[in-house]
C-alpha positions in Angstrom: 3.9 -11.4 173.8 5.2 -14.1 176.6 3.2 -15.4 179.7 3.5 -13.1 182.5 6.3 -14.1 184.9 4.7 -12.9 188.2 1.6 -11.5 189.5 -1.9 -10.9 187.4 -1.8 -9.5 183.9 -4.3 -8.0 181.9 -6.0 -10.6 179.4 -8.6 -9.3 177.2 -11.2 -12.3 177.6 -14.6 -13.5 177.3 -15.0 -14.4 180.8 -18.2 -17.1 180.5 -20.2 -16.8 183.9 -22.9 -18.9 182.6 -25.2 -18.4 185.3 -28.4 -20.4 184.3 -31.3 -18.0 184.4 -34.5 -19.0 182.6 -37.7 -19.5 184.8 -37.6 -22.7 186.5 -35.0 -24.2 184.4 -37.2 -25.5 181.6 -34.6 -26.7 179.0 -37.2 -25.9 176.4 -37.8 -22.1 177.5 -33.8 -21.9 177.6 -33.4 -23.0 173.9 -35.6 -20.3 172.9 -34.5 -17.4 175.1 -31.8 -14.9 174.5 -28.4 -14.9 176.1 -27.5 -11.8 178.0 -24.1 -10.5 176.6 -23.0 -7.7 179.4 -19.6 -5.9 179.0 -18.3 -2.9 181.2 -17.0 -0.2 179.6 -17.3 1.0 176.1 -14.3 -0.2 174.5 -15.6 -3.9 175.7 -19.0 -3.4 174.3 -18.2 -1.6 170.9 -16.7 -4.9 169.0 -20.0 -6.6 169.8 -22.3 -3.9 168.6 -20.1 -4.0 165.4 -21.2 -7.6 164.7 -24.7 -7.7 166.1 -28.4 -7.0 164.2 -30.0 -4.8 166.6 -33.7 -5.1 166.5 -34.7 -2.6 169.3 -33.5 -1.1 172.5 -35.1 -1.1 175.9 -34.1 1.5 178.8 -34.5 0.2 182.3 -33.7 2.5 185.2 -31.4 4.5 183.0 -29.7 1.8 181.3 -29.9 0.6 177.6 -30.3 -2.9 176.3 -30.1 -3.9 172.7 -32.1 -6.7 171.4 -31.1 -8.6 168.5 -28.7 -11.5 167.2 -25.1 -12.0 167.7 -23.6 -14.7 164.9 -27.1 -15.6 164.5 -27.9 -16.4 168.2 -30.5 -14.5 170.0 -28.8 -12.0 172.5 -29.5 -9.0 174.9 -26.5 -6.8 174.9 -25.9 -4.4 177.7 -23.6 -2.2 179.2 -23.0 -2.6 183.1 -20.0 0.1 184.0 -17.1 -0.7 185.9 -16.9 -2.5 189.3 -19.1 -5.5 190.9 -21.5 -3.0 192.2 -22.6 -1.9 188.8 -22.4 -5.4 187.1 -24.5 -6.5 190.2 -27.1 -3.9 189.5 -27.3 -4.4 185.6 -27.3 -8.3 186.0 -30.0 -8.0 188.4 -32.3 -5.8 185.9 -31.5 -8.0 183.1 -32.7 -11.3 185.1 -36.0 -9.4 186.3 -36.8 -7.7 182.9 -36.0 -10.5 180.2 -36.4 -14.2 179.9 -32.7 -15.1 179.2 -31.4 -18.3 179.1 -28.0 -17.2 180.9 -25.5 -14.4 181.3 -22.2 -14.0 179.6 -19.6 -11.3 180.4 -17.2 -10.0 177.6 -14.5 -8.1 179.1 -10.9 -7.9 180.7 -9.6 -9.7 183.5 -5.9 -10.5 185.5 -4.6 -13.6 184.5 -1.6 -15.5 183.6 -2.7 -16.4 180.4 -1.8 -14.9 176.8 -3.4 -11.7 176.3 -6.2 -12.6 174.1 -7.1 -15.9 175.3 -10.8 -16.6 176.4 -11.3 -17.9 179.6 -14.1 -19.9 181.0 -14.4 -20.6 184.8 -16.0 -23.9 186.0 -16.8 -21.8 189.3 -16.8 -18.3 190.0 -15.8 -17.0 193.3 -16.1 -13.4 195.1 -13.8 -12.0 197.6 -15.9 -13.4 200.5 -15.8 -17.0 199.6 -19.1 -17.5 198.1 -18.9 -19.5 194.9 -21.2 -19.9 191.8 -21.0 -22.8 189.5 -21.0 -22.3 185.7 -24.3 -24.1 183.8 -22.8 -27.4 183.2 -24.5 -27.8 179.7 -22.6 -24.5 178.9 -19.3 -25.7 180.3 -19.5 -28.8 178.4 -20.0 -26.9 175.8 -16.7 -24.8 176.4 -14.5 -27.8 177.0 -15.9 -29.3 173.7 -14.9 -26.3 171.7 -11.7 -25.5 173.6 -10.3 -29.3 172.7 -11.6 -28.8 169.0 -8.8 -28.0 166.2 -11.8 -26.8 164.1 -12.6 -23.7 166.1 -10.4 -20.6 165.3 -10.6 -17.3 167.4 -10.0 -14.0 165.9 -6.4 -12.4 166.4 -7.4 -9.1 165.5 -10.0 -6.4 166.9 -10.8 -2.8 166.0 -10.0 -0.5 169.1 -12.7 2.5 168.9 -11.4 5.9 168.9 -7.6 4.7 168.8 -6.9 3.7 165.0 -8.7 3.2 161.8 -6.7 0.0 161.6 -7.5 -3.4 163.7 -4.9 -4.5 166.3 -3.7 -7.7 166.2 -2.3 -10.1 168.4 1.0 -12.1 167.7 -0.1 -15.4 168.5 -3.4 -17.3 167.7 -5.9 -17.0 170.9 -6.8 -20.2 172.6 -10.2 -21.1 174.8 -9.2 -22.1 178.0 -11.2 -23.7 180.9 -9.8 -23.1 184.3 -11.0 -23.8 187.6 -11.8 -21.1 189.5 -12.2 -17.3 188.3 -12.1 -15.0 191.1 -13.8 -11.5 191.2 -12.3 -8.6 193.5 -13.8 -5.1 194.2 -11.7 -2.1 194.9 -14.9 0.4 195.2 -16.4 -1.4 198.3 -19.9 -2.3 196.5 -20.3 1.2 195.3 -21.3 1.9 191.6 -18.0 3.3 189.7 -19.5 6.2 187.9 -19.4 6.7 184.0 -18.3 9.8 182.9 -20.8 11.5 179.9 -18.9 11.9 176.6 -15.9 10.6 178.0 -13.3 7.9 176.6 -13.7 4.1 175.7 -12.7 3.3 179.6 -14.6 5.5 181.7 -17.6 6.8 179.3 -21.1 6.2 179.4 
């Protein structure tokens, strides 16, 4: 697959928001606290759950959070639902209910990068111009990994309810650090409702 020539293109990505959220900015607390990993819809959540070891589930205001480990790292996995309204609500619940070291969003985004590339933005900007910088130590780690020849991302993934066979990219995905990531909200701040017993995009 070639790069997009014009406009934005859907890119399967892990958007490392890296919001530093441990109480008081204590580095020792951050080292022992889990990382919250949030996804917007079922097809984004499923590959994480398939690789995670889940210890327990906690329901907060109707939202299910799974505590466990992912690649040996303590995590809290959460499903936000589609749109910035849902994302804001779920992230607020996570930060209020759990002592987390930070937040990573695993999802998809419009981009001119290759499909499958993993994007880390140094700064996130909302449509009103409000900006949030990534947590510097996490950003430094992302830059280190992006420049390392020893780090290789997986080319294939399972797509739930589509096929028993994995879907593979023709090229090797790369970790890319960019200057600014931008978020837009076509739903006007409203929480886009999920559909019970529906598909991997709109389902609950």
